[in-house]
C-alpha positions as CSV (number, residue, x, y, z in Angstrom):
1,M,-0.4,-0.1,0.4
2,L,1.2,3.1,-0.8
3,R,1.5,5.8,2.1
4,I,3.3,9.9,2.3
5,S,5.3,10.5,5.7
6,V,4.4,13.3,7.6
7,L,6.8,16.0,6.6
8,A,6.3,15.0,2.5
9,A,2.9,15.2,3.3
10,I,2.6,18.9,4.8
11,L,5.4,20.0,2.0
12,L,2.8,19.0,-0.5
13,K,0.3,20.4,0.8
14,E,2.0,23.7,1.3
15,A,3.0,23.4,-2.6
16,L,-0.6,22.9,-3.7
17,S,-1.4,25.5,-1.1
18,N,0.7,28.2,-2.7
19,S,-0.1,27.1,-6.4
20,N,-3.5,28.1,-8.0
21,I,-4.3,24.3,-8.1
22,Q,-8.1,24.4,-7.6
23,P,-8.9,22.8,-4.0
24,E,-10.9,19.3,-4.9
25,K,-7.7,18.8,-7.1
26,G,-4.7,16.6,-5.9
27,L,-0.9,15.9,-7.5
28,R,-1.6,13.0,-10.2
29,L,1.5,10.1,-9.7
30,H,2.3,8.8,-12.7
31,R,5.0,8.0,-15.4
32,H,6.5,9.9,-17.9
33,D,9.6,9.2,-20.2
34,G,10.0,6.8,-17.2
35,L,10.6,8.6,-14.4
36,L,7.1,8.9,-11.8
37,V,6.3,12.5,-11.6
38,L,3.9,14.8,-9.9
39,K,1.2,16.8,-11.9
40,S,-1.9,18.2,-11.2
41,D,-5.1,16.7,-11.6
42,S,-8.7,15.9,-11.5
43,L,-9.9,12.6,-9.1
44,H,-11.0,9.9,-10.9
45,P,-13.6,6.7,-9.9
46,D,-11.2,3.7,-9.5
47,D,-8.0,6.3,-8.5
48,R,-6.1,5.2,-4.8
49,I,-6.0,8.5,-3.0
50,L,-3.4,9.9,0.0
51,W,-5.6,12.4,1.8
52,H,-4.2,15.3,3.7
53,S,-6.4,17.7,6.1
54,G,-9.6,16.0,4.5
55,K,-8.4,17.0,0.7
56,P,-6.7,14.8,-2.2
57,L,-3.3,15.3,-2.0
58,I,-1.6,12.3,-3.8
59,I,-4.0,10.5,-6.6
60,V,-2.7,7.3,-8.3
61,S,-3.7,4.9,-10.8
62,P,-4.7,1.0,-9.4
63,D,-2.1,0.0,-12.4
64,L,0.8,2.1,-11.0
65,A,-0.4,1.9,-7.2
66,D,-0.4,-2.3,-7.5
67,E,3.3,-2.0,-9.6
68,L,4.5,0.3,-6.2
69,G,3.4,-1.5,-3.6
70,D,4.3,-0.9,-0.7
71,A,5.9,2.3,-0.3
72,L,6.2,5.2,1.0
73,I,6.7,9.2,-0.3
74,D,9.3,10.8,1.7
75,I,11.8,13.5,2.4
76,D,15.2,12.7,1.7
77,E,16.8,16.0,4.0
78,S,20.6,15.0,3.4
79,N,22.5,17.8,2.1
80,G,20.5,20.4,3.2
81,E,18.1,20.4,0.4
82,N,14.4,18.6,0.5
83,T,14.4,16.3,-1.6
84,L,11.0,13.8,-2.1
85,V,11.8,10.3,-2.9
86,L,10.0,6.7,-3.2
87,R,11.0,4.5,-0.4
88,R,10.0,1.3,-1.5
89,K,9.6,-2.0,1.2
90,T,12.6,-4.5,0.3
91,R,11.1,-8.0,-0.1
92,G,13.4,-10.6,1.8
């Protein structure tokens, strides 16, 4: 199951609040040129949604959510910068 850390949720919600994105929209996690990227988007009926403060934050298609499995959207604070990362649970 895809999850999000508290820090990542706060920083992404702040970014959404400071943009002109409509409140009912969230950030869709999707593949583009082989990378995982975020873009603003509306909810679709079968989407998996990570909510924050009662509003959609991260939107993921069912296929991508299944592919990612047990993963955490998090912030890497190394090198004095905040970088959004996806931490996948290792199997073994």
